[in-house]
LUMZAGU-627751 format. One record per residue (C-alpha): z, y, x; residue in three letters. Coordinates in steps of 0.05 Angstrom, whole numbers, padded with zeros to 5 digits, always signed. Each point is the difference from the previous one (the first is absolute). Layout:
BEGIN
ZYXAla ...
//
This chain:
BEGIN
+00000+00000+00000Met -00022+00066+00030Glu +00031+00064-00028Leu -00022+00073+00007Val +00057+00051+00000Leu -00019+00068-00029Gln +00046+00061-00009Asp -00020+00037-00063Phe +00059+00044-00022Ile +00036+00016+00064Ser -00019+00073-00004Val +00027+00004-00071Leu +00065-00032+00020Cys +00011+00049+00058Arg -00001+00056-00051Gln +00060-00029-00037Thr +00072+00000+00020Val +00023-00065-00034Phe +00002-00070+00028Gln -00038-00056-00034Ile +00048-00052-00027Gln -00047-00041-00044Cys -00070+00000-00027Phe -00044-00031-00054Glu -00075+00000-00012Ala -00042-00013-00062Ser -00075+00008+00002Gly -00014+00068+00032Arg +00072+00025-00010Asp +00052-00001+00054Leu +00074+00014-00015Tyr +00051+00018+00053Leu +00075+00001-00008Gly +00040+00047+00045Ser +00070+00001+00028Asp +00020+00059-00045Asp -00019-00029-00069Ser -00072+00026-00003Val -00059-00041-00026Val -00069+00024+00021Val -00067-00024-00028Arg -00064+00004+00044Tyr -00071-00015-00019Ala -00037-00038+00055Val -00075+00009+00009Glu -00042-00050+00038Glu -00064+00018+00036Gln -00050-00043+00038His -00036+00030+00061Thr -00071-00017+00023Asp +00030-00040+00057Gln +00034-00046-00052Gly +00070+00028+00011Lys +00048+00017-00056Ile +00034+00068-00002Leu +00057+00020-00045Tyr +00021+00067-00027Ser +00062+00015-00043Thr +00018+00051-00052Asn +00070+00013-00024Lys +00000-00002-00076Ile +00073+00011-00019Cys +00072-00014+00018Gln +00066-00011-00035Lys +00071+00014+00023Asn +00049-00048-00033Leu +00058+00047+00019Ser +00044-00057+00025Ser -00001+00024+00073Lys -00003-00073+00020Lys -00056-00040+00031Ser -00051-00033-00044Ile +00005-00074+00021Val -00054-00033-00044Gln -00063+00019-00038Ile -00041-00047-00044Lys -00060+00018-00042Cys -00019-00031-00067Ala -00072+00024-00004Ser -00014-00036-00066Ala +00054+00043-00034Leu -00010+00063+00042Gly +00072-00003+00024Arg +00036+00006+00066Leu +00068-00031+00013Met +00043+00036+00052Val +00068-00022+00026Leu +00047+00053+00028Ser +00075+00006+00004Asp +00009-00063-00041Gly -00043+00026-00057Asn -00066-00030-00020Leu -00044+00055-00028Phe -00064-00009-00041Leu -00053+00054+00015Leu -00069+00016-00025Asp -00045-00024+00056Ser -00048+00058-00009Asp +00045+00062-00003Val +00066-00032+00023Leu +00039+00024-00061Asn +00062-00042-00015Thr +00001-00040-00064Ile +00063+00017-00038Asp +00045-00057-00020Gly -00032-00050+00048Ala +00048+00005+00059Lys +00041-00060+00023Ile +00064+00013+00038Lys +00038-00039+00054Asn -00063-00033+00028Val +00001-00026+00071Thr -00071-00028+00004Val -00057-00018-00046Phe -00068-00035+00000Cys -00059-00014-00045Ile -00014-00071-00023Asn -00067-00015+00033Glu -00012-00063-00042Asn +00030+00014-00068Pro +00003-00053-00055Asn -00036+00045-00050Thr -00072+00011-00022Leu +00010+00074-00017Asp -00032+00042+00056Pro +00038+00062-00024Phe +00069-00031+00008Thr +00032+00006+00068Ile +00061-00043+00017His +00051+00026+00049Leu +00057-00032+00036Cys +00056+00050+00011Val +00058-00014+00048Gly +00069+00025-00019Lys +00070-00013+00022Lys +00007-00077-00002Arg -00058-00009-00048Ser -00075+00004-00010Ile -00034+00024-00063Gln -00069-00018-00024Val -00029+00059-00037Cys -00064+00016-00038Ser -00033+00067+00018Leu -00035+00040-00054His -00031+00069+00001Glu +00063+00035-00025Asp +00057-00049+00012Arg +00027-00059+00038Val +00026-00059-00041Ser +00051-00051+00026Leu -00024-00072-00009Leu +00050-00041+00039Lys +00059+00009+00047Glu +00023-00052+00050Val +00063+00003+00042Ser -00005-00005+00076Thr +00050-00017+00054Gln -00001+00070+00029Asp -00040+00064-00005Thr -00076-00009+00013Pro -00028+00035+00062Val -00072-00021-00010Asn -00038-00039-00054Val -00069-00030-00015Ala -00021-00032-00065Met -00053-00051-00020Asp -00003-00027-00071Gly +00071-00022-00020Ala +00025-00002+00072Phe +00035+00056+00037Val +00013-00005+00075Cys +00062+00043+00015Val +00027+00023+00067Ala +00074+00012-00010Gly +00048+00030+00050Gln -00001-00061+00045Val -00039-00055-00038Gln -00068-00014-00029Tyr -00003-00034-00069Ser -00052-00021-00052Ile +00013+00014-00074Tyr -00036-00027-00061Asn +00009+00053-00054Val -00025-00047-00054Glu +00050-00056+00013Thr +00055+00044+00032Asn +00001-00049+00058Ser +00006+00020+00073Ser -00005-00030+00069Gln +00027+00026+00066Asp -00051+00000+00057Leu +00030+00021+00067Phe +00044+00056+00028Pro -00020+00057+00045Tyr +00037+00049+00045Asp -00005+00071-00029Pro +00019+00029+00068Glu -00064-00026+00033Thr -00048-00016-00057Thr -00028+00042-00056Tyr -00011-00048-00059Pro -00074+00007-00012His -00023-00036-00064Val -00075-00005-00013Lys -00038-00040-00052Arg -00060-00034+00035Val -00025-00051-00052Ala +00016-00029-00068Lys +00075-00016+00001Glu +00003+00008+00076Glu +00036+00054+00040Phe +00004+00023+00073Leu +00071+00016+00024Leu +00028+00029+00064Ala +00040-00056+00031Gly +00046-00006+00059Pro -00029+00004+00070Gly -00058+00046-00021Asn -00031-00055-00042Leu -00042+00012-00062Gly +00020-00057-00046Met -00044-00024-00058Phe +00039-00024-00060Val -00025-00026-00067Thr +00034+00008-00068Ser +00026-00071+00009Ala +00039+00023+00061Gly -00042-00037+00051Ile -00047+00022+00056Ser -00071-00028-00001Glu -00025+00040+00061Arg +00027+00008+00070Pro +00035+00067+00013Pro -00031+00059+00036Ile +00032+00023+00064Gln -00004+00076-00003Trp +00026+00056+00045Ser +00066+00038+00000Asp +00013+00060-00044Gly -00051-00014-00055Val +00007+00057-00049Ser -00053-00021-00051Ala -00040-00062-00020Val -00064-00004-00040Ser -00048-00055-00022Tyr -00075+00007+00006Tyr -00031-00068-00013His -00001-00041+00041Pro +00042+00042+00048Tyr +00071+00023+00005Ile +00008+00071+00029Leu +00065+00026+00032Thr +00017+00068+00030Ile +00055+00024+00046Asn +00009+00063+00042Asn -00054-00020+00050Gln -00050-00050-00029Phe -00036-00026-00060Ile -00006-00075+00005Arg -00045-00046-00040Val +00016-00074-00014Tyr -00042-00053-00036Ser +00027-00032-00062Leu -00043-00061+00015Ile +00031-00021+00065Asp +00058+00051+00005Gln -00025+00022+00068Gln -00003+00070+00029His -00072+00027-00003Lys +00000+00073+00020Gln +00044+00057+00025Thr -00014+00074-00012Ile +00038+00053+00038Asn +00031+00049-00049Phe +00060+00042+00019Ser +00050+00023-00052Gly -00023-00044-00057Gly +00050-00007-00057Val -00038-00019-00063Leu -00055-00050-00014Leu -00033-00019-00066Gly -00061-00035-00030Asn -00022+00036-00063Phe -00057-00039-00033Asp -00034-00013+00067Gly +00015+00069+00030Gln +00050-00006+00057Val +00042+00063+00013Tyr +00048+00013+00058Ile +00050+00057+00005Ala +00044+00030+00053Gly +00052+00053-00015Asn -00052+00055-00013Ser -00069-00032+00000Cys -00038-00052-00041Val -00057-00041+00028Tyr -00051-00049-00028Cys -00006-00068+00032Leu -00071-00022-00014Met -00013-00075+00004Pro -00071-00017+00016Gln -00040-00033-00057Pro +00019-00072-00010Trp -00070-00021+00020Thr +00008+00035+00067Ser +00067-00033+00009Gln -00030-00068-00014Val -00055+00013+00050Gln +00050+00021+00053Ala +00041-00062-00013Leu -00061-00044+00005Met -00020+00032+00066Glu +00069-00017+00025Gly -00009-00071-00029Glu +00061+00009-00044Arg -00034-00042-00053Val +00059-00016-00046Glu +00020+00073-00006Glu -00071+00022-00014Ala -00009-00052-00055Val +00068+00016-00031Glu -00016+00075+00001Leu -00068-00010-00032Ala +00027-00048-00052Glu +00052+00050-00024His -00042+00062+00008Ser -00018+00003-00073Gly -00073+00011+00021Ala +00015+00074+00004Thr -00064+00041+00007Gly -00046-00058-00013Met -00035-00031-00059Ser +00018-00072-00016Gln -00067-00024+00027Glu +00009+00039+00065Gln +00071-00026+00009Tyr -00022-00073-00011Gln -00054+00008+00053Gln +00050+00033+00048Phe +00051-00055-00015Trp -00048-00057+00013Arg -00025+00030+00066Leu +00072+00012+00022Leu +00019-00073-00013Leu -00062-00025+00035Gln +00014+00044+00061Arg +00072-00024+00000Ser -00025-00072+00001Gly -00043+00012+00061Phe +00057+00034+00036Ile +00045-00060-00014Lys -00056-00047+00022Leu -00006+00037+00066Thr +00074-00011+00014His +00000-00072-00022Gly +00041+00009-00064Phe -00045-00047-00039Tyr +00040-00011-00064Ser +00006+00075-00010Gln -00073+00010+00017Ala -00019-00052-00053Gln +00044+00034-00052Glu -00031+00068+00012Tyr -00071-00029+00000Phe +00011-00034-00066Ile +00034+00059-00032Arg -00054+00046+00025Gly -00056-00046-00024Asn -00032+00003+00069Val -00073-00019+00008Asp +00007-00068+00034Leu -00060+00016+00043Arg +00040+00058+00032Glu +00049-00051+00027Val -00050-00054+00017Ile -00044+00049+00038Ser +00056+00007+00052Leu -00012-00072+00021Tyr -00066-00007+00037Pro -00049-00050-00028Gly +00035-00015-00065Leu -00042+00043-00046Leu -00067-00032-00020Pro -00060+00032+00033Ser -00029+00011-00070Ser +00059+00045-00018Ser -00019+00073-00001Gly +00072+00023+00003Phe +00015+00069+00031Val +00072+00021+00014Arg +00033+00052-00043Asn -00011+00073+00015Gln +00046+00033+00018Pro +00025-00061+00039Pro +00063-00037-00023Leu +00019-00015+00072His -00020+00012+00072His -00010-00072+00022Met -00066-00023+00029Ala +00019-00073-00012Asp +00061-00045+00001Ile -00007-00014+00074Asn +00005+00074+00017Gln +00058+00008-00049Ala +00039-00057+00033Met -00020+00025+00069Gln -00033-00066+00017Gly +00064-00042-00009Asp -00027-00068-00020Thr +00063-00023-00034Glu +00004+00063-00043Lys -00074-00005-00017Val +00011-00072-00023Asn +00060+00022-00042Asp -00044+00054-00031Ala -00052-00053-00017Lys +00053-00043-00033Tyr +00019+00061-00041Phe -00071+00013-00023Leu -00012-00072-00023Ser +00066+00000-00038Gly -00015+00068-00030Phe -00070-00021-00023Leu +00027-00065-00031Ile +00054+00041-00036Gln -00053+00046-00029Cys -00044-00059-00018Arg +00056-00035-00038Asn +00029+00063-00033Ser -00039-00010-00064Gly -00031+00069+00006Gln -00075+00010-00001Pro -00030-00008+00070Ile -00052+00052+00016Val -00025-00022+00069His +00003-00075-00005Arg -00055-00014+00051Leu +00036+00040+00055Glu +00067-00030-00019Met -00019-00074+00001Asp -00043+00009+00062Thr +00059+00031+00038Ala +00048-00054-00024Ile -00045-00056+00023Ile -00011+00032+00068Lys +00074+00014+00010Leu +00021-00070-00021Tyr -00053-00030+00045Ala +00029+00035+00060Glu +00075-00009-00014Gln +00016-00044-00059Gln -00048-00059-00008Pro +00046-00039-00047Glu +00005+00060-00046Glu -00075+00007+00005Leu -00012-00070-00028Leu +00049+00013-00057Ala -00033+00066-00015Phe -00069-00032-00003Leu +00026-00056-00045Glu +00021+00052-00051Ser -00074+00013-00013Gly -00029+00064-00030Asp -00021+00028+00068Ile -00045+00061+00008Val -00019+00013+00072Cys -00055+00015+00050Ala -00018-00073+00010Leu -00042+00003+00064Asp +00051+00045+00036Glu +00058-00044-00022Cys -00035-00063+00023Val -00015+00030+00068Ser +00073+00024+00006Trp +00027-00068-00020Leu -00045-00037+00049Glu +00023+00048+00055Lys +00071-00027-00009Tyr -00023-00073-00012Asn +00021+00002-00073Arg -00055-00048-00022Tyr +00042-00032-00055Thr +00008+00069-00029Ala -00075+00012+00005Val -00012-00063-00040Ala +00051+00021-00053Lys -00030+00069-00004Leu -00069-00029-00012Tyr +00028-00047-00052Arg +00038+00055-00037Val -00063+00043-00002Leu -00040-00059-00028Gly -00040-00019+00063Ser +00020-00074-00001Leu -00058-00022+00044Asp +00019+00049+00055Lys +00073-00020-00007Ser -00019-00074+00009Leu -00043+00017+00060Ser +00059+00033+00035Val +00047-00057-00018Leu -00048-00053+00025Ser -00002+00036+00067Arg +00076-00003+00002Leu -00001-00074-00017Val -00050-00013+00056Arg +00044+00041+00048Asp -00057+00048+00013Glu +00051+00056-00011Val +00076+00001+00002Lys +00052+00027-00047Asp +00073-00019+00004Glu +00008+00011-00075Tyr -00055-00048-00020Phe +00027-00053-00046Gly -00050-00053+00019Gly -00051-00038-00042Leu +00039+00012-00064Ser -00017+00074+00005Asp -00074-00017-00002Leu +00011-00048-00058Val +00036+00054-00039Asp -00064+00041+00001Val -00047-00058-00011Val +00034-00019-00066Ile -00011+00071-00024Met -00075-00007+00005Cys -00037-00011-00066Thr -00065-00016+00036Asp -00003-00075+00010Ala -00050+00009+00058Asn +00052+00040+00040Val +00053-00052-00016Leu -00043-00059+00024Trp -00019+00040+00062Arg +00073+00001+00023Tyr +00024-00065-00033Ala -00025-00046+00056Glu +00025+00050+00051Phe +00070-00007-00030Val -00003-00075-00011Leu -00018-00014+00072Asp +00063+00036+00022Arg +00051-00017-00054Asn -00015-00047-00058Ala +00061+00023-00039Glu -00024+00072+00002Gln -00069-00025-00019Gly +00029-00029-00064Val +00030+00068-00015Arg -00069+00030+00002Val -00024-00043-00058Phe +00064-00005-00039Ile +00015+00075-00002Glu -00071+00028+00002Thr -00025+00047-00054Lys -00072-00023+00010Ala -00033-00054-00042Gln -00005-00065+00040Val -00024-00070-00020Glu +00053-00054+00011Pro -00049-00053+00023Pro -00027+00047+00053Lys +00071+00016+00022Val +00019-00073+00004Leu -00062-00012+00042Gln +00023+00054+00048Ala +00067-00037+00006Phe -00032-00066+00020Gln +00024+00008+00071Arg +00068+00025-00022His +00036-00054-00041Pro +00065+00037-00008Lys -00035+00062-00023Ala -00042-00041-00048Arg +00064-00032-00029Leu +00032+00068-00009Gln -00061+00027-00035Tyr -00003-00061-00046Leu +00072+00014-00020His -00019+00072-00014His -00057-00023-00046Leu +00043-00049-00038Ile +00069+00032-00001Asp -00019+00074-00003Thr -00071+00005-00027Gln +00012-00060-00047Asn -00069-00031+00014Phe -00014-00059-00045Gln -00052-00034+00044Asp +00019-00073+00011Glu -00035+00001+00068Thr +00052+00048+00027Tyr +00058-00037-00032His -00024-00067+00026Thr -00011+00026+00070Glu +00070+00029+00003Leu +00032-00064-00027Val -00039-00044+00049Leu +00019+00046+00058His +00074-00012-00014Tyr -00012-00074-00011Val -00033-00007+00068Asp +00054+00042+00033Gln +00055-00042-00032Ala -00034-00065+00020Val -00009+00024+00071Ser +00073+00020+00007Leu +00026-00063-00034Ser -00040-00048+00043Thr +00018+00033+00066Ser +00032-00050+00049Asp +00051+00047+00028Glu +00031+00050-00047Lys +00042+00058+00023Ser +00048+00038-00044Asp -00053+00054-00009Asp -00051-00052-00022Asp +00048-00027-00052Thr +00015+00069-00025Glu -00074+00017-00003Asn -00015-00064-00038Leu +00052+00016-00052Glu -00028+00070-00008Asp -00072-00025-00007Val +00019-00053-00051Arg +00039+00052-00041Asn -00062+00044-00001Lys -00045-00059-00018Leu +00046-00023-00056Gln +00004+00071-00029Asp -00075+00006+00002Leu -00011-00068-00034Leu +00049+00019-00054Thr -00024+00071-00013Ser -00075-00010+00006Ser -00043-00040-00048Ser -00067+00017+00030Leu -00003-00044+00062Tyr -00043-00064+00000Lys +00051-00054-00012Ser -00043-00059+00023Gln -00017+00034+00065Ala +00073+00015+00014Val +00020-00070-00021Leu -00050-00031+00047Thr +00028+00042+00057Arg +00071-00021-00018Leu -00017-00074-00004His +00036-00040+00053Gly +00049+00055+00018Thr +00075+00003-00012Lys -00005+00064-00040Leu +00025-00035-00062Tyr +00026+00061-00036Val -00066+00036+00008Glu -00039-00062-00021Thr +00043-00007-00062Ala -00014+00072-00018Ser -00075-00012+00004Val +00006-00064-00042Tyr +00038+00041-00051Gly -00056+00050-00005Arg -00049-00058-00012Leu +00046-00027-00054Gly +00015-00063+00039Glu +00075+00006-00011His +00016-00073+00013Glu -00029+00004+00071Lys +00036+00065+00013Ala +00067-00026-00024Leu -00009-00065+00037Ser -00008+00039+00065Leu +00063+00040-00013Leu +00041-00061-00021Val -00024-00056+00046His -00021+00038+00062His +00047+00059+00001Leu +00058-00026-00041Lys +00006+00070-00025Asp +00024-00012-00071Phe +00018+00073-00011Ser -00071+00021+00018Ala -00027-00052-00048Ala +00043+00027-00056Glu -00021+00072+00014Gln -00072-00023+00000Tyr +00008-00027-00070Cys +00034+00063-00024Ile -00055+00044+00029Ala -00055-00042-00033Gln +00036+00003-00067Thr +00005+00076+00003Lys -00074+00006+00014Arg -00018-00034-00066Ala -00019+00050-00054Ser +00029-00041-00058Ser +00042-00061-00013Asp -00063-00040-00014Gln -00028+00017+00068Asp +00063-00020+00038Lys -00014-00062+00041Pro +00049-00059-00001Asp +00017+00020+00070Ile +00074-00019-00003Phe -00019-00068-00028Leu -00048-00009+00058Thr +00055+00017+00049Leu +00047-00050-00034Leu -00054-00053+00007Lys -00006+00014+00074Ile +00075-00004+00010Tyr +00002-00067-00035Leu -00058-00030+00039Gln +00007-00023+00072Pro -00043+00037+00051Pro -00064-00033+00025Pro +00020-00061+00042Gly +00072+00003-00025Gly +00041-00044-00047Asn +00045+00009-00060Ala +00059+00019+00044Asp -00037+00063+00022Asp -00002+00034-00068Ile +00034+00068-00004Glu +00055-00016-00050Leu +00045+00061+00011Ala -00056+00052-00006Pro -00025-00035-00062Ala +00068+00003-00034Leu +00007+00073+00021Glu -00068+00016-00029Leu +00019-00034-00065Leu +00064+00039-00003Ala -00031+00068+00015Gln -00066-00003-00038His +00010-00048-00058Ala -00030+00048-00050Glu -00064+00005+00041Gln -00017-00074-00008Met -00018-00043-00060Asp +00056-00049-00014Leu -00043-00060-00018Ser -00043+00010+00063Ala +00062+00004+00043Val +00029-00064-00031Leu -00065-00035+00014Ala +00004+00018+00073Leu +00073-00018+00012Leu +00015-00068+00030Pro +00025-00052-00051Gln +00060-00018+00041His +00031+00070-00001Trp +00065+00001-00037Ser +00016+00047-00057Leu +00055+00033+00041Ser -00052+00024+00051Ile -00042+00033-00054Leu +00058+00025-00042Gln -00004+00073+00022Gln -00076+00002-00006Tyr -00001-00033-00068Leu +00052+00048-00027Arg -00040+00060+00023Gln -00067-00029-00022Ala +00025-00017-00070Leu +00032+00068-00007Arg -00065+00034+00022Ala -00041-00045-00047Ser +00045+00016-00058Leu -00004+00074+00016His -00076-00003+00002Gln -00002-00038-00066Ser +00043+00053-00034Arg -00042+00056+00029Ile -00064-00031-00027Lys +00030-00010-00069Arg +00023+00072-00001Leu -00070+00023+00022Gln -00031-00041-00056Gln +00046+00031-00052Thr -00015+00070+00024Leu -00075-00015-00001Ala +00003-00026-00071Arg +00040+00062-00021Ser -00052+00046+00032Glu -00056-00039-00032Asn +00032+00007-00069Leu +00010+00074+00011Gln -00073+00010+00019Gln -00022-00040-00062Lys +00043+00046-00044Phe -00031+00062+00032Ile -00070-00029-00011Leu +00016-00017-00072His +00026+00070-00015Lys -00060+00032+00032Leu -00047-00044-00040Ser +00036+00015-00064Arg +00003+00076+00010Asp -00069+00011+00028Met -00039-00056-00033Gly -00062-00028+00031Pro -00034+00043+00053Ile -00075-00008-00002Pro -00036+00006+00067Val -00074+00010-00006Ser -00055+00016+00050Asn +00004+00073-00023Ala +00074+00005+00018Arg +00012+00032+00068Ile +00060+00012+00045Cys +00027+00070-00012Met +00016+00009+00074Val -00061-00026+00038Cys -00050+00003-00058Gly -00026-00071+00011Lys -00007-00058-00051Asn +00051-00056-00006Phe -00029-00063+00031Ser +00062-00044-00013Thr +00052-00006-00054Ser +00054+00030+00046Glu +00016+00072-00015Phe +00059+00049-00008Thr +00010+00041-00064Ile +00053+00054-00008Tyr +00036+00019-00065Pro -00043+00063-00005Asn -00063-00043-00003Gly -00024+00011+00071Val -00034-00064+00024Met -00014-00014+00074Thr -00016-00055+00048His +00061-00035+00025Lys -00015+00025+00070Thr -00008+00072-00025Cys +00070+00000-00029Ala +00044+00020+00059Ala +00064+00001-00041Asp +00006-00038-00067Pro +00050+00052-00024His -00040+00062+00016Val -00067+00017-00033Cys -00050+00013+00056Pro -00040+00046-00045Leu +00054+00045-00031Thr +00059-00013+00046Gly +00044-00019-00060Thr +00060-00043+00018Val +00014-00058-00047Phe +00064-00041-00004Leu -00006-00075+00010Ser +00001-00044-00062Val +00067-00031-00014Lys 
//
């Protein structure tokens, strides 16, 4: 803050004999209070010279002697009411501000100090609230043109020496203590004491519900209405006689100097030599200073000049704070917004120069900086096609980032990290991006140089707009060939992407971030052109059959399975995997594929089972293969059973052979294998249950359990009567008696079996037979009842409607065709239709009428 000190009434004051005790200003009027009870009004004229200087002249208008012979200690002007408040000899007078005549009946006695409420809780601009200090109390009054009205009185600990008021809060300096009073709630809070011998208790309102107080040790203390301090104190000089606030500065005066402090950082900013200063005041932006006999004007430079000076000193925070709270004085809103944006942008470049990157980013974003201004500092990052020209006047004085960082490689790298982060932040902010080409090109180049992993993630995100040829050259410069392939892929050039990836696979070029053959396959499966796919399929298969399968399983192109299987001739594992894909995933119903897959597992199982020496791994593999084979035989019904059976003949794969016999309907052979060769009676029983569930009706159910019983009761080939399976047979009879015909079972049972052996079976069989008999009788009864009911309905219809003639001329009222048979539907309203044309027998298809059923 630079201040110009100008003396404009010194000559006038030398013509008087009084000493100035206080002053007040309002517009062009200046009021002085003397040491002998005289109030003088001056009119101040302001003139501008051709050199841009401001000259002042004064004219004495009038004066008033209050006849108290005491000093006038305070003057306050209420310009809205045309009134002047003057305190002298304990009396608060109300004067006419124009002619200085006293207003009769408006004097308040025994006043020690007073102030105007600078933030009153009222919407009436013509009502002035005062706070008047008296002996051990403060009074809140309302000032009118002809009187002063008492609104509220609050007791204090001692007599007020100084006061300031904001809203409902009054900050009071007592004889030895500062306090805060709330006049609405009558509450109070002590702040801190002071020494009246060494400290004058200055009290100054600086913001809403915040005051500046003179504290111990020459400290200016900030205190809120809550009694707390939210800012650090100001360390000011000895002997401060007056304090004033000129946003964002605090001004103090003593006998030798005027000092200026910033409210932003509480630091001392400027000192002005001024001898004999006593009074200091800010009157609506006009700062006046007074000695004993002279008054001066302290002229702050325009806020724009102050901001410029702060920026030249790189005091960025202060400049931004000053501009933000300037109120755009002297500017249109559009001019201010332009000034504000440029200020923030310049601040960002200053912070960038000094390496304060987070602050630089904040200022750039708030100032909506043109990203190209920042990118242009980094050589080679802007596309050659960009026609960008830096702002005029320039926002900074940097040639490039290398010059700004004085060639320090580490600092330059940090600055590059900043730029990439800043660009990504702007890209992901959700705001419209104006210069997308320059942004994405710069990000790719920066990531290629410093952050290759981030580069790959960035490219995977898609939606890239960049100068392709330049980016490819830059990426190849840093051996980022994987990124080149991804960039081509993202931009839709799959053929170019595959060309780069194939070079990487052949080791023609190197890239530590290359993921191998799978990266190439990822691009191949995206191709919709089958020719491109086949061009690279053999290339992949020759290197990794498993990845080759991926090409055909995940491809988006249309391929013919026979051709694919032909390509897998030299790759059995890949062929097997593709067959599984066709059957399990694509659900192909071609028996050739099903048969080939089944036969593959048969051959594999036979090979493993006939091996002379079996390791634990071989045994485990055999079990796994047989499980797959059994699942396939059970789930598929499309394989050629005879071909599979021929391949299984002579092997020990009895479970699998039984499954094929079951599909052929040769249940006796299947069960014989399970019973006589495997002795797996549980499997035989489950086989019967499965076959029974497959039957669509009771009539279609085979006598499978009876067949199993027969096998149990017959000796195996080459055996004798002692080899029959008695225990399983009895278990079968006990568990599934209802599934077998009693007479057929009795015919199979040996004649020599005693009744005690069959007791449980016979009991269950008879019970089941009796239950079935009763069920059938019940079904017959219900059928007869339903038949009788239908006959009754038919009889009633015939009686009510009589005969219904159907001739060749009669047509269906829905489809309009003749009746070719005697079957038809007729509704109670006479609508006659074909039986197939009557969707609902209770709803007329022609009129939509709903009819109740005949009872």
